[in-house]
N, C-alpha and C positions, 0 to 999 in steps of 0.2 A: 504494500500500500504506500504509494507516493503521496506525501502531503507537503504543500507549499505554504510556508509561513511568511507573512508580510508585516513589516512595520512601516507605516507611511507618515511618521512624524519627524521629530528631530533626530538626526543621525539615522536616517532610514536605511532599510536593507531588506534582504530576503534570505530565507533558509529553505533547504529541501531535505526532508527526512524520508527514509525508507523504513517503514514500520517504526521502531523506537530508536533508530540510529540516525544521527545527523550526518548527512553526506557532504553538504556544501553550505556555506553561509558567507555572504559578502555584504559589506557596508557600501552603500551607493557612492559615498565619497571617493572610494578608490577608483571608481570608473568615471565619474563625472569630473573628478579632480577639484571639487568644491568641498572644503572641509566642513564636516558635520552637515552634510546635505540634508535638506528637508523635503518632504512631499512623497509622492508615489514613486517607488523605486523601480522604474521600468527596466533600467539597465541591469540591475542586480537580479531581477526576476528572470530576464532573458539569459543571463550568464549562468545561473545555477541550473536551469533547464538544459542549457547547452553542455555544461560540464557532465551532467548525468546522461546526456544523449537520449533525452526523452522529449516527447511532444506534450503540449498542454492537455491534450485529450487523454493522456495516460494518468493524469492526476486524479486521485480519489477525493481530495478535498483541498480547498484553498482557505486559509484561515488568517483573518486580520487580527493583529494584536490591538486591543482597546476597542471598547464599544463606541467611543467617541474619539475623534481626532480632529484638531483644528486644521484649517486649510493651509496650504503652503504659503500663501500671502500673509496670513496671520502669524505664522511661525518665523518668517523671515525678518520680521521687525518687531522684536519683543520689548524694546525700550519703552514705548508708550504705555504698555500695560504692566511694566515693572516699576516705573517711577511714579507711583500713585500712593495716596494716603487715605486718611479717615474720611475725608469728604467724598472721594471717589468710591469708597466702600459703601457709603450711604446711598449713592446713586445706583450702584450695582444691585443693592438689595431691593431696590424698587422694581427691578425687572421681574416679571411674573414667571411662574413655572411654565405657563403656556408658551411664553416666548422662548424659553430655554428648550422646551420640547420640540418646537418648530425647527430651531437650529440643529438639534440632535438628529431629527428625522431627515432633514435636508442633507446633512453631511453623510448620513448612513446611505442614502440613496446614491449620492455622488460617488462614494467609495465603492459601492456595489457595482454601479455601472462602469466605473473605471476598470476594474479587473475583468469584468465580463467582456467588455469591448476589447480589451488588450489581448486576452487569451482565448477569446471566442468560446466562453464557457456559459453553462446554465447557472443561474443564480442559486439553484438548488444545492450546489456543492460548495457555496461560499458561506463561511461561518465567521463568527466573532468571538474572541476570548477576552474577558475583562482584563484590564491593564495589569493589576497586581497579581492576579492569578497567573498571567503569563510570566511575570517576573519570577514568581516562586517556582513555577513549573520548570523554567530554565535551570534553576538551581537544583531542585529536587531530583529531576530526572537525569541530571548529568553528574550527580554525586559520585565520587570515586568508589571503585570496587574495594572491598575490605572494610569500608566504613559505612555506617548507617544502613545496614540491612534490616534493622529493626525500626521502631518508631522514632521519628526525629521531630524536632521543633523547627518550623519554617518561619522565617522573618523576612519581610520586605520593607524598604524605606526609601523614598525618593521625594522629588518635588510634589508631584501629584499625577494621577491618571485615573480617569473615570470617577473623579470626585474623591479619591482616596489617596492618602499620603503614606500610610504604613499599615501593615497587617501582621497578625500572629496566627499561625496555623499549626495543626497537628497533622503530620504526614505519615501515612502507614499503608503498606501494601498497595502502592501506586495510586493512592487517593489523597486528596488534600481537603482538610476540614478546617475552615477558618473559624477562629474563636474570638477574634478581636480585630477592629479596624479603626483607624483615625482618619478624619475627613481632611479635605484639602486646606481648610482654614487653620488647622493646627500642624502644619507641615514643617518639620525640622529642615527638610531639604530646601523649601522655599526661603526659609530664614537665612540659610547659608548662601543661596544664590543671590538674594537681594543684598547681602553683605558684599558679595563679589562685585556686583554692579556699583555699590557705594565706593568700592576701592578703585573704580575706573577700569574694571576688567569685564570680560564677556561672561555673563551668566550662561550656564549649561556647558561651559568649555574651560574656564579658567579657575574653577574652584580649587583645583589642585595647587595653584600658585599661592593661595592663602594658607593651605596646609604646609607648603614648603617654607613660607615666611614665618610661620608661627614660632618655631624654636628660637628665633633671634630676639624675641621680645623679653622685656623684664617681667619676671614672674609676679611680682607684687602688683605692678600696674595691670597686668593681664587679669589677675584675680578680681581686681576692682572693676575693670571694664566688663568682665563676664556677668556682673550683677545686672547690667542693662538687659541682657538676654534672659536672665533668670526671672526677671519681673514680668515677662510676657508669655513664657511657655514652660510647661512642666510635664511630668509623666504621672498618670494615675496608676499606682502600683497594683491596684485591685482589678481595674478594668483593662489594664495594659494599653490604654489610649493616651496619646498626647493631648494635653488640655491647655486651652487659653487661660491665662490669668487676668486678661483684660478683655474688652469687647473688640479688640483689634484683631482682624484676621491676618494670618501671615502673608496673604496676598497683597496686603496694603501697608506693609511695615517700612517701606523705603523712606518715607518722610520722617517717621519716628527714628529710624536708625541714623539718618542724616543729621537730625537735630541733636540726638543723644551723643553722637561721636564727633561733634564738631571740633573739639579741642584735643582729641586723642590721636596719638601717633598711629601711622598706618600699620606698623609691625604689631602694635598692641591690639589693634582692631582684628587683625588676622588671627593672632594668638587667642583672643577672647572668644571668637566664634568657634575656633577649633576646640578649645577647652570645654566650652559649653556643649558642643556636639558630642564630645567624648563622654561627658558626664551624663547626658541624656541617654545615649545609647547603652552605657553600662548599667544605669538604673533600669532601663527598659528590659534589657536582656536578663539581668538578675531576677527581676520581678516575674518575667515569663517562665524562667526555669523553676522558680519557687512555686508558682501557681500550677504548673503542669507536671513537675517532677521529671521532665525530660532534659537531659544534659548534653545531648548531641544536637547541633544546630546547623542548618543550611540557610544561606542568606542571599538575597537578590535585591536589585534596585540601585540607583545611582549613588545613594549615600554610602553604600558599602564599597564604593570605589576609594573611600578614604582609608588608606593603608595604615595610617597611624592609629585610627580608631579600631580598625580590625586587629591590630597587634594587642591593644589593651583588652579587647573582648576575649581574644584567644587566651590571654594570660589569666583570666578570671578563674579562680578555683572551682567555680560552679560549672564551667564549661569543660566537658570531657573530650569533645572532638568538634571540629568546625570546618565547614566548607563554604567558600564564597564563590558564587558564579563568576567565572573569569570575565572581565569586562562587563560587569553586571548592570550597566546603565541601559538606556533605551535600545541600544544596539542589540541587546540580548532578547528583546521582545519577540522577534520573529521566530527564534528558536523555541522559546517557551510556548508560544501560541500553537505551533505545529505539534510539539510534544504533548501538550495538554489535550488537544483535540484527539490525538491518537489514543491516549489512555482513557478518555471519556468513552471511546468506542470499544474498549477491551476490558475484560474482567480479570485478566491475569494479574497475579500478585508477585510473580517472580522478579528477581532483580536483574536489570540490564542497565549498564552505564551508557547513556546516550552519546557521550563524547569521549574518544580516546586521546585526542589532542586538538589543538586549535589551528592546525594548518588546513583550513577548510575552504580556501579561496582558489584552489587549483594553481597550475603553473602559469607563468606569464602568458597572456593571450597571444602575444606576437612571437612566441618561442620559435616558430618555423622561419621567422625572418631574422633570427639572431645572427647568423653568419653574415648576411648582407648588411645588417646594421653595424656590426663590428668592423667589417671590411671597408665600410664607407668612411670610417674615422680617419682623420688626418695623421699619417704616420710621422709627420714632422713634430707633432705635439704630444702624441701618445705612443707608447710601446705596448704591443699586444702579444701575449704568450698563451700557450695552451699546456699547462703543466700536467705531467702524468698523474700526480696526486695533488689536486687543487687544494684540498683541505690542509695538507701538510704545508703547502706553499703559503696559504693564508696564515697558518700558525707561525711560520718563520718570519713573515713580514711583521706580525704583531709582536713577536719576541724581539725584533729589531726596533721596537718603539715606533713602528709605522701605524698610520690610521687607515683602515680598510673598510669600505662599504661593501656589504655582502648582499647580493640579490640572487638567490638560488632556491630552486624547488618550489613547493606550494606556498602560497601567500598566507600569512597569519590572518586570522579573523580577530577583530576587536581593536581596542585602543593601544595595546602594547605590541612593540616589535619583539619578536622571539627568535631572532637569529637569521631568519630567511629574508628579511627586509630591514637590515640593521647596519649601523655604523659601529665598528669595533675598534678597540685599542687596549693597550696595557692599562691596568687599573692601579698601578703602584706609584704614580706620580701625579699629584694634583694639578700640576702645570698643564696637563693635557686638557683639562676642562676649558681653560681659556682658549687653547688651540682649536678645539672642536667648535666652540662658540664663534670664534673669528672665521673659521672655515665655512660654516654652514648653518649652525643651529640658531644663533642669535638669541639664546635663552636668557631669561632674567638671571642676574648674577647669583641669586640665592637658591636657585633650583638645582636639586641633585640629579645625577645620572643613576643608572642601576647596573648591577652586576649579573652576568650569566655565569653560573657556577656548575662545574662538573658534578654530577650526582654522587659519584663515588667518593668525592672529596668534600662534600658539602658540610660535614660535621666539623671540619677544620675551621670553617668560616663563621658559622652561627649555630646556635643551639635550637633544635626543633623538638622540644620535649614532647609535645602532643602529636607529633608525626603529621603535621599539617601538609608537609611536602609542597612548598610553594612553587609550583611549576609555572605560574602565570603572573608573577609580580602582583599578587593581591594582598600581601601582608608585608609589614615592616618588621624587622628584627634588629636587635642589638648585635653588632658584629663582635666576634671573639677578639679579645685584646691581643692575643699572641700572633694572630695572622692579619690584624687590621691593616697593617702597612701594605699588604698585597692588594687591597681593594679600596684604598683611601679615596681614589678619584671617582669611585662608583658609590660613595656613601654620601649621606647628608653632611655638608661641611660643618654644621653647627652641633647636631646631637649625635652624629656618627651612626645613625641607623642606616640599614640597607633595605632595599626592596628587591629581593633576589628572584631570578629565574633559575630554578634547578633543572638542568638539562639531562635527560635520560636517553639511553640508546634507543629505547622503544619509541619514544615520542619523536625524536629527530636524529636518525642515525648519522647523517652527514655532519651536522653541527656538533654532535657529541664527539665524532671522530676528530674534528678540528681541535676541540678542547683537550682531548687526549694527547694529540700531537703537541699542543701548546704546553701542557703540563710536563711532558717528557723533556722539552727544551728548556723550560724556565723553572720547573719545580712548583709552579703555581697553577691552580685549577680554576682561576677566575679571570674574566676579562670584562672591561667596561662595554656595555651595550646600550645604545640609544637608537631611536627610530631613524630610518633612512628617509629623510624628506627635507625640503627647504622650509624655512620658517613660514608658518601660516598655511602650508600645504598639507594635504593628507600624505600618509606613508606611500611610497612608490608601489606600483603594482607591476607594470609592464617593463619589458626590456628598454623600450623607448623612454619611459619615465626615468629609469635608472641611469641611462646614459645622459639624458638631458640634465638631471640633477648633478651628476658627476662632473660634467663639463662646465656647468654654471657655477659650481662651488669651488672651494679650495681643497677638496678631497684629493689626495695623491694617488689612491689605488681603488679600483673597483673589481671585486670578484663577481663575475657575471656568468653564472652557470659553469661552463667549461673553460671560460677565459679569465685571465688576469689582465686588466687594462691599467697601465700606469702612465702618469703624466711625465713627460721628459723635462 
């Protein structure tokens, strides 16, 4: 049974599953080249069908994530409906439920017609899965083997979707039973995103920058500033709901935040929203475990992209085991919608892991043109070679303190680069950070890079007591003091935490092989890994993308499938 999952909102994309297994998943931005693309993902839909070599007529079902989704025009310009306050809230409340029903029904018809016309399908096979149910399904049905075969606690938390901002569910035998939900007006995620806009950054994209800035702030000032947030939002430990302490909806907090933080430093603002978010999540998780008695948790939704908060949750003595949906923001919704629909049709209670790895985008679409594209390069500016063992060659270049962009194999799905569309270098010299930034990244000075660590050596670099096995950069860890010098450039420069990708042979044999070679040469099993893209652009997908970015940037080397391309 082929099922197509569609997310047509912010960071839209499509996923194709065969029964309970995710075959392919692609974010539209990789194809359109517009970062965090919004709207109906026509190119992603076409691509996953092409990769599977099937026609739309072979689909058993098409499933939209979210019962309601704003139009593309609305999502492309969010500033007007973010910079609002109490007066705007009063006006909004005057809108009748009848008006809202009309908007909901019109959009539903538009979405239904869109996919039916595109794929020439009957409306009978098109379905909708509620937003937070899709978030949790993505996490629950992709939980790793060996963990959570029994009853688990399912948590979702984000800005909002279908009027909900957070849920608590009990998951057992491939079914999800929701026991609590918080509405959009009490959204922790909305509070974080409005603080992001207050800081002059892009909501839904730059929240991670506030998390990165937070460790730089003075702790005493941070504690005082966090009181501003504590006055408006809390957790009801009995109902497991987030609750307003004022009449102000989180949708309309921008003016309140602007006025409250007028004389407070930017680093303190960042730290205070991060501290408050951590406090709220910890209270919420502990309360949910206490109420249900379930100590193993799975989590989805954009708030769980916060790796520092995830670290603190995992460290709770109440938590026995934890799994975060990799790249659990709205990009995961198409996966969750497809999986949830499948399990709604099936009564089986057997365990099957829906995802074995995140290399779900297929090989570069122009792979057949690779030789021609490479041969067309100016031999006066670049040197092209075809090493017998390209992974060994990459390892040698890295060992010689060279920076190498790697574009090989299947493209990673989601927000993180995981070796196949990555920029790599040695991680033992912090000076390389400025070098990479000047070459290509143009990152904010306070933002950390991340390490890729050979699985067999991971215990040398950090302690994973609860066997989380962070394959996808979803958790932060304190690095081991004894080996910290080997990965200093891939750590947070202030608090020395790392956001590791543990690389196993089964998940990525070629990338694993490169790290093995690198360890043999250097004695170190860790390299710095950052995404292969120009500032403001999505991660590269095609060979053309890779060559264009390589030539346009200061990168000295490109490992492109079977080729090494070096600037002269």
